[in-house]
PAMIZA-673872 format. One record per residue: residue number from 1; residue in three letters; x, y, z of N, C-alpha, C in turn. Coordinates in steps of 0.02 Angstrom, whole numbers. Layout:
// PAMIZA-673872
NUM;ALA;X;Y;Z;X;Y;Z;X;Y;Z
...
//
This chain:
// PAMIZA-673872
1;MET;492;-2436;1828;435;-2444;1763;402;-2371;1770
2;SER;412;-2326;1716;379;-2265;1723;305;-2286;1691
3;ASN;268;-2256;1720;196;-2240;1696;190;-2180;1648
4;LEU;138;-2189;1596;137;-2133;1552;63;-2136;1535
5;LYS;20;-2080;1548;-35;-2071;1529;-53;-2026;1471
6;VAL;-83;-2057;1421;-105;-2028;1364;-171;-1991;1371
7;ILE;-153;-1920;1378;-206;-1870;1386;-257;-1878;1334
8;GLY;-245;-1892;1269;-298;-1882;1201;-270;-1836;1179
9;LYS;-302;-1817;1112;-277;-1765;1060;-297;-1703;1087
10;GLU;-236;-1659;1084;-234;-1588;1105;-228;-1567;1052
11;GLN;-228;-1487;1049;-232;-1435;1008;-193;-1368;1021
12;VAL;-147;-1352;984;-113;-1290;998;-102;-1257;937
13;SER;-137;-1197;940;-115;-1146;870;-129;-1180;808
14;GLY;-179;-1204;812;-204;-1271;741;-181;-1317;730
15;TYR;-119;-1353;791;-84;-1407;774;-123;-1457;817
16;GLU;-135;-1537;795;-159;-1573;837;-111;-1638;838
17;PHE;-103;-1653;900;-38;-1716;926;-79;-1742;983
18;THR;-51;-1787;996;-44;-1835;1070;-34;-1806;1125
19;GLY;-71;-1793;1168;-45;-1768;1243;-37;-1816;1285
20;ILE;27;-1819;1320;53;-1870;1373;82;-1835;1422
21;GLU;76;-1870;1473;95;-1859;1550;136;-1891;1573
22;GLY;185;-1879;1612;237;-1942;1638;301;-1921;1586
23;GLY;343;-1991;1630;402;-2007;1595;471;-1963;1620
24;PHE;439;-1891;1639;495;-1849;1651;489;-1825;1729
25;GLY;451;-1864;1756;431;-1844;1816;338;-1815;1818
26;ASP;326;-1822;1883;239;-1814;1893;217;-1768;1878
27;GLY;170;-1764;1824;134;-1716;1804;175;-1681;1738
28;THR;229;-1715;1736;274;-1656;1664;226;-1696;1603
29;ARG;235;-1662;1541;214;-1693;1479;264;-1684;1433
30;GLY;247;-1716;1399;308;-1734;1329;269;-1725;1274
31;MET;308;-1747;1185;287;-1745;1146;293;-1801;1104
32;LEU;280;-1841;1058;318;-1885;1027;346;-1858;968
33;VAL;382;-1890;932;432;-1854;882;391;-1868;813
34;ARG;355;-1923;826;307;-1911;774;273;-1827;753
35;ASP;245;-1824;813;198;-1767;808;250;-1687;786
36;ILE;313;-1700;819;342;-1629;811;362;-1634;742
37;ALA;384;-1700;706;403;-1711;640;342;-1678;592
38;ASP;277;-1690;617;221;-1663;560;200;-1586;587
39;ILE;227;-1557;627;217;-1488;644;270;-1449;609
40;HIS;322;-1467;608;389;-1439;566;391;-1468;490
41;SER;329;-1498;449;339;-1531;411;381;-1551;389
42;LYS;419;-1614;425;479;-1657;399;444;-1720;418
43;SER;502;-1772;392;474;-1850;409;517;-1870;493
44;THR;467;-1922;507;481;-1945;569;547;-1970;560
45;LYS;585;-1993;504;647;-2036;500;686;-1968;505
46;ALA;663;-1909;465;719;-1843;464;737;-1825;544
47;ILE;678;-1821;587;689;-1806;655;722;-1840;693
48;ASN;719;-1913;676;757;-1953;720;835;-1954;714
49;GLN;842;-1938;660;916;-1946;626;950;-1873;651
50;ALA;915;-1828;652;929;-1757;677;955;-1777;746
51;ILE;917;-1823;786;925;-1816;859;984;-1892;863
52;ASN;971;-1929;830;1036;-1985;832;1098;-1952;814
53;MET;1112;-1902;782;1163;-1877;763;1188;-1827;804
54;ASN;1138;-1799;838;1171;-1758;914;1146;-1787;985
55;ILE;1140;-1843;978;1113;-1893;1042;1158;-1877;1120
56;LYS;1213;-1838;1106;1250;-1830;1154;1227;-1770;1190
57;ARG;1195;-1747;1154;1152;-1658;1174;1094;-1694;1217
58;PHE;1056;-1755;1219;1013;-1752;1238;1024;-1802;1306
59;LYS;1014;-1795;1378;1001;-1835;1418;932;-1884;1430
60;THR;962;-1940;1444;896;-1997;1450;858;-1969;1503
61;GLY;783;-1981;1500;752;-1958;1574;736;-1875;1578
62;VAL;781;-1843;1547;767;-1775;1553;750;-1743;1492
63;ASP;781;-1764;1448;756;-1721;1391;713;-1770;1345
64;LEU;742;-1834;1346;721;-1888;1284;687;-1949;1323
65;ILE;652;-1977;1321;652;-2037;1339;631;-2083;1262
66;ASP;643;-2168;1259;630;-2180;1208;575;-2261;1223
67;LEU;524;-2245;1195;463;-2297;1219;464;-2356;1183
68;LYS;527;-2386;1155;533;-2437;1125;577;-2482;1193
69;GLN;601;-2450;1232;640;-2472;1288;570;-2509;1331
70;LYS;611;-2537;1377;561;-2591;1431;542;-2553;1496
71;ASP;565;-2488;1491;562;-2464;1559;486;-2431;1572
72;PHE;466;-2427;1501;403;-2372;1508;340;-2417;1478
73;GLU;288;-2414;1541;235;-2463;1536;180;-2420;1495
74;VAL;175;-2404;1424;125;-2394;1392;111;-2435;1320
75;ASN;49;-2427;1310;18;-2465;1241;50;-2435;1192
76;GLN;100;-2442;1155;106;-2399;1088;57;-2391;1034
77;ILE;11;-2420;1031;-59;-2431;1001;-96;-2376;1026
78;ASP;-111;-2372;1083;-152;-2298;1107;-114;-2239;1093
79;LEU;-39;-2228;1076;-15;-2170;1047;-30;-2164;967
80;GLY;-59;-2209;949;-82;-2192;882;-28;-2248;829
81;PHE;-4;-2283;855;49;-2312;811;19;-2384;802
82;SER;29;-2407;713;12;-2463;698;53;-2507;729
83;GLN;44;-2582;731;80;-2628;736;153;-2643;699
84;ASN;137;-2639;631;183;-2644;584;225;-2574;580
85;SER;198;-2512;612;265;-2467;624;309;-2464;677
86;ILE;276;-2501;732;308;-2516;789;358;-2557;802
87;ASN;352;-2619;753;397;-2676;729;454;-2636;690
88;ARG;448;-2590;654;472;-2566;593;534;-2518;632
89;SER;510;-2477;688;558;-2423;716;598;-2452;759
90;SER;654;-2417;753;709;-2426;796;706;-2391;876
91;HIS;663;-2339;862;673;-2289;923;580;-2258;905
92;ILE;568;-2248;964;498;-2210;979;517;-2151;1031
93;TYR;542;-2099;988;561;-2046;1046;501;-1994;1071
94;MET;501;-1980;1130;459;-1931;1151;495;-1882;1170
95;LEU;486;-1813;1166;541;-1749;1206;504;-1724;1259
96;SER;535;-1690;1295;525;-1660;1366;520;-1575;1342
97;GLU;500;-1538;1378;510;-1462;1340;586;-1463;1338
98;ARG;621;-1462;1396;682;-1442;1368;733;-1490;1322
99;GLY;692;-1551;1309;735;-1600;1246;696;-1562;1188
100;TYR;636;-1532;1181;625;-1511;1112;631;-1434;1097
101;SER;661;-1403;1165;710;-1346;1145;777;-1351;1111
102;LYS;804;-1410;1133;875;-1444;1107;862;-1452;1037
103;LEU;792;-1475;1006;788;-1500;957;780;-1463;909
104;LEU;744;-1389;931;735;-1345;903;798;-1300;878
105;LYS;850;-1310;924;912;-1281;914;949;-1297;853
106;ILE;956;-1373;840;960;-1423;796;932;-1404;730
107;LEU;878;-1399;714;823;-1394;671;847;-1319;635
108;GLU;840;-1279;688;846;-1205;650;821;-1183;594
109;ASP;738;-1199;600;696;-1184;542;642;-1121;565
110;ASP;627;-1094;527;579;-1031;541;519;-1037;594
111;ILE;493;-1098;561;424;-1133;606;460;-1145;683
112;ALA;524;-1175;694;537;-1179;750;520;-1133;815
113;TRP;544;-1092;789;552;-1023;851;475;-987;850
114;ASP;441;-990;784;373;-962;784;315;-995;828
115;ILE;329;-1059;827;293;-1090;884;315;-1121;943
116;TYR;380;-1111;964;413;-1134;1024;355;-1107;1098
117;ASP;362;-1029;1089;329;-1020;1153;241;-1031;1154
118;LYS;228;-1032;1107;143;-1072;1091;134;-1125;1114
119;PHE;182;-1161;1126;181;-1241;1143;212;-1245;1224
120;VAL;247;-1194;1225;263;-1204;1300;218;-1176;1352
121;ASP;175;-1112;1334;133;-1088;1376;66;-1132;1359
122;GLY;42;-1159;1304;-7;-1200;1278;-17;-1270;1304
123;TYR;50;-1297;1303;42;-1365;1327;106;-1393;1389
124;PHE;156;-1381;1376;202;-1411;1409;187;-1377;1493
125;ASN;163;-1317;1485;164;-1290;1554;78;-1295;1608
126;MET;61;-1337;1560;-10;-1362;1587;17;-1428;1641
127;ARG;4;-1407;1691;20;-1461;1745;-40;-1496;1768
128;LYS;-62;-1548;1821;-96;-1566;1858;-123;-1510;1906
129;ALA;-198;-1523;1913;-210;-1478;1979;-171;-1462;2024
130;PHE;-163;-1394;2035;-130;-1391;2088;-140;-1434;2165
131;LYS;-87;-1452;2201;-115;-1495;2258;-121;-1448;2323
132;GLN;-160;-1456;2360;-172;-1410;2429;-119;-1461;2465
133;PRO;-78;-1411;2508;-37;-1449;2564;-94;-1472;2629
134;LYS;-75;-1536;2639;-118;-1560;2705;-81;-1539;2770
135;SER;-19;-1532;2764;29;-1523;2844;77;-1486;2803
136;PRO;114;-1452;2876;177;-1415;2848;223;-1443;2797
137;MET;238;-1529;2814;300;-1549;2783;266;-1552;2689
138;ASP;202;-1559;2687;185;-1567;2626;175;-1491;2587
139;PHE;174;-1432;2624;186;-1375;2616;261;-1361;2583
140;ILE;312;-1381;2638;381;-1368;2616;397;-1417;2546
141;LYS;377;-1459;2544;386;-1529;2479;373;-1489;2418
142;LEU;292;-1459;2417;266;-1429;2362;332;-1386;2342
143;HIS;339;-1338;2382;374;-1258;2390;455;-1305;2354
144;ASN;472;-1339;2374;553;-1371;2346;537;-1396;2281
145;GLU;477;-1419;2269;461;-1441;2193;468;-1391;2146
146;ALA;431;-1343;2177;424;-1265;2132;491;-1243;2115
147;PHE;535;-1231;2185;585;-1221;2164;645;-1258;2125
148;ILE;629;-1330;2117;668;-1361;2067;656;-1358;2006
149;GLU;580;-1356;1991;540;-1335;1937;591;-1269;1895
150;VAL;589;-1213;1943;604;-1158;1909;675;-1157;1889
151;ASP;717;-1190;1931;781;-1198;1929;815;-1224;1873
152;GLU;749;-1286;1856;783;-1342;1783;744;-1289;1730
153;ARG;701;-1243;1730;696;-1203;1670;752;-1159;1658
154;VAL;758;-1105;1734;831;-1086;1712;880;-1110;1684
155;GLY;904;-1163;1695;955;-1205;1700;949;-1230;1604
156;VAL;882;-1229;1577;882;-1239;1509;878;-1178;1459
157;LEU;855;-1121;1510;865;-1054;1479;949;-1031;1442
158;GLU;984;-1061;1511;1060;-1048;1521;1085;-1096;1464
159;ASP;1066;-1156;1457;1113;-1191;1409;1088;-1172;1337
160;PHE;1028;-1134;1322;1016;-1132;1248;1061;-1080;1242
161;LYS;1056;-1020;1301;1097;-944;1281;1174;-968;1251
162;LYS;1201;-1016;1316;1251;-1025;1295;1276;-1059;1240
163;ASP;1237;-1098;1209;1247;-1153;1135;1216;-1094;1094
164;TYR;1188;-1054;1107;1163;-997;1043;1210;-945;1037
165;ASP;1252;-927;1089;1304;-897;1086;1367;-911;1057
166;GLU;1380;-986;1079;1433;-1028;1055;1419;-1049;977
167;ASN;1366;-1045;939;1373;-1080;884;1316;-1009;835
168;ARG;1306;-977;841;1254;-933;790;1313;-901;740
169;THR;1275;-908;690;1306;-894;633;1311;-797;616
170;ILE;1355;-783;570;1359;-700;558;1290;-689;535
171;ASN;1274;-630;546;1205;-597;516;1216;-576;436
172;GLU;1157;-548;410;1181;-525;337;1221;-460;335
173;ASP;1227;-417;377;1258;-358;365;1337;-400;373
174;GLN;1356;-423;414;1407;-466;415;1430;-503;352
175;VAL;1387;-539;324;1403;-568;267;1431;-525;213
176;ILE;1386;-471;213;1409;-415;155;1497;-372;168
177;GLN;1497;-379;234;1554;-362;272;1620;-399;246
178;ILE;1612;-470;264;1646;-519;241;1649;-515;157
179;GLU;1582;-519;118;1609;-499;53;1642;-443;25
180;LYS;1627;-389;59;1686;-327;23;1743;-328;45
181;ALA;1768;-357;108;1830;-366;129;1874;-414;91
182;ARG;1842;-477;60;1874;-504;13;1884;-488;-64
183;LYS;1840;-462;-84;1839;-419;-150;1894;-367;-154
184;SER;1885;-338;-104;1944;-253;-81;2014;-296;-83
185;LYS;2012;-348;-45;2092;-380;-36;2108;-412;-115
186;ALA;2068;-436;-138;2089;-476;-208;2104;-422;-251
187;MET;2073;-355;-238;2075;-305;-286;2149;-271;-289
188;LYS;2168;-260;-229;2236;-240;-201;2280;-271;-218
189;ILE;2272;-346;-212;2332;-386;-239;2342;-398;-308
190;VAL;2284;-385;-355;2310;-386;-417;2323;-298;-446
191;GLY;2320;-259;-402;2329;-186;-415;2279;-147;-443
192;GLY;2226;-178;-465;2160;-134;-477;2129;-159;-544
193;VAL;2078;-139;-552;2028;-161;-614;2059;-144;-684
194;ALA;2106;-99;-694;2128;-85;-756;2206;-131;-789
195;THR;2215;-165;-744;2260;-211;-740;2275;-280;-781
196;ASN;2322;-305;-812;2314;-372;-837;2295;-410;-789
197;ALA;2330;-417;-721;2311;-452;-665;2245;-466;-648
198;TYR;2214;-418;-659;2142;-420;-636;2109;-459;-676
199;LYS;2116;-458;-749;2092;-500;-787;2097;-579;-784
200;GLU;2167;-586;-770;2194;-637;-756;2194;-691;-696
201;PHE;2192;-648;-648;2178;-685;-565;2132;-658;-520
202;TYR;2100;-609;-537;2062;-595;-492;2013;-649;-462
203;SER;1971;-660;-513;1927;-725;-501;1959;-764;-462
204;ASP;2019;-795;-490;2061;-861;-452;2070;-857;-399
205;ILE;2102;-785;-362;2114;-767;-324;2046;-766;-247
206;LEU;1999;-748;-290;1915;-759;-243;1900;-833;-225
207;ARG;1898;-863;-278;1892;-924;-283;1921;-985;-262
208;LYS;1976;-986;-280;2030;-1043;-283;2087;-1023;-230
209;LYS;2110;-968;-215;2161;-960;-166;2143;-939;-96
210;LEU;2092;-885;-94;2065;-859;-29;2028;-885;-8
211;PHE;1974;-925;-34;1911;-942;-3;1938;-1025;30
212;PRO;1992;-1061;-7;2002;-1126;19;2044;-1109;74
213;ASP;2087;-1069;86;2141;-1033;148;2076;-1022;197
214;PHE;2026;-979;190;1974;-973;235;1940;-1027;267
215;ARG;1925;-1063;219;1880;-1127;237;1934;-1177;280
216;LYS;1991;-1182;270;2011;-1226;305;2033;-1189;368
217;ARG;2044;-1131;370;2060;-1097;447;1994;-1089;494
218;PHE;1929;-1076;455;1872;-1068;504;1829;-1128;501
219;ASN;1846;-1191;460;1800;-1249;464;1729;-1227;447
220;VAL;1731;-1191;384;1669;-1178;339;1669;-1212;271
221;ASN;1595;-1222;244;1601;-1222;183;1574;-1176;136
222;ARG;1543;-1112;174;1530;-1058;146;1544;-987;199
223;TYR;1553;-931;168;1570;-871;212;1509;-865;259
224;ARG;1455;-869;241;1385;-869;279;1391;-921;345
225;SER;1405;-970;356;1416;-1013;395;1465;-1007;448
226;LEU;1507;-939;442;1566;-918;491;1513;-907;571
227;LYS;1556;-917;613;1522;-917;674;1523;-844;680
228;ALA;1480;-808;717;1490;-723;743;1507;-711;791
229;LYS;1553;-771;836;1598;-747;880;1673;-744;852
230;GLU;1688;-775;780;1742;-783;738;1744;-715;690
231;PHE;1688;-677;689;1685;-622;637;1750;-576;633
232;ASN;1764;-545;681;1824;-496;694;1876;-522;674
233;GLU;1890;-601;696;1951;-617;674;1954;-638;594
234;ALA;1905;-666;570;1895;-669;498;1893;-605;461
235;ILE;1883;-553;469;1913;-481;443;1981;-478;446
236;MET;2005;-505;506;2087;-479;510;2113;-535;468
237;PHE;2093;-592;463;2110;-650;420;2132;-622;332
238;ILE;2061;-601;335;2067;-585;259;2106;-518;257
239;GLN;2093;-467;293;2151;-414;271;2227;-428;266
240;ASN;2240;-488;308;2331;-513;304;2345;-569;261
241;TRP;2281;-586;242;2310;-640;182;2328;-627;143
242;GLN;2387;-676;119;2425;-663;61;2439;-735;5
243;PRO;2425;-739;-55;2420;-786;-88;2500;-819;-95
244;GLU;2517;-870;-119;2585;-898;-121;2627;-852;-160
245;LYS;2703;-844;-156;2741;-825;-181;2734;-829;-274
246;GLU;2725;-874;-278;2726;-892;-356;2670;-858;-393
247;MET;2606;-837;-354;2562;-793;-389;2579;-744;-368
248;LEU;2601;-706;-325;2645;-637;-345;2685;-632;-390
249;TYR;2724;-680;-400;2773;-658;-443;2731;-657;-503
250;ALA;2688;-705;-530;2631;-702;-591;2615;-636;-597
251;ILE;2576;-604;-547;2523;-551;-546;2597;-485;-575
252;LYS;2648;-506;-535;2687;-428;-558;2719;-438;-609
253;TYR;2729;-485;-641;2753;-502;-715;2690;-483;-756
254;SER;2628;-504;-738;2562;-481;-795;2559;-406;-792
255;ASN;2576;-374;-735;2554;-297;-719;2612;-281;-762
256;GLU;2668;-295;-759;2742;-278;-797;2719;-275;-874
257;GLN;2693;-318;-897;2667;-329;-966;2627;-270;-990
258;THR;2591;-249;-938;2529;-195;-945;2571;-133;-974
259;THR;2632;-119;-927;2666;-55;-924;2715;-64;-996
260;LEU;2738;-122;-1017;2765;-115;-1087;2713;-99;-1125
261;ASP;2649;-117;-1120;2623;-108;-1187;2591;-32;-1175
262;VAL;2593;-3;-1131;2561;68;-1130;2631;107;-1154
263;LYS;2702;91;-1141;2766;109;-1160;2769;112;-1249
264;GLU;2753;29;-1264;2761;32;-1337;2715;83;-1390
265;THR;2642;81;-1349;2598;120;-1383;2598;200;-1392
266;ALA;2639;218;-1327;2655;279;-1322;2727;295;-1383
//
């Protein structure tokens, strides 16, 4: 059984929440999903859904604990839950600092990154009073615990960086470059703005031909959702892309009609 201690109401940068120690190790602190939802102006249900949809990313006992489980000795009423809400809830999640950082990546809202440092410094990093070693063995134990904690924090940062590098999307400048590349490609295919093919096929090439192939290749629903690591490959894809032969024939025929019209006018 893991004992949790309700510290009481805490305040960080104007946000009030229930402070809790324990569950993730002696003296460590956690935050209820209910309070995290309030901070991010979301419903508890929405945060729980985000966690459940990404539950494989969270390690039980390290990132997250479910207070509805029998392994934890805590009076949920003391945490501010009504009996009805306890009965209705499938999960009552509490997150560690590491679990909170993982949730932030999933949420990816402006508030998330603005307040993260404030909560790390103003809440998660506040531990119990430093224990004075009473013997050489105590001294070694305390130093080992400190090294382990530092190692865990480095691991969190490394995991976050890896996840960020793997999944971050293209920036605004890259979105503009993608936009220019696709329009340039479509213009080249139709032969310019003064052609019949431009009037007939330019928009269709952009919306109904090029984008569906792009979406299938990079598994995105819009250009700005492209992963940054795939940007160069995406530019090459657009530059090398061609519509099906039937459309190329139709474009050629349409532009030949433009030539005939010019000759007849002359």
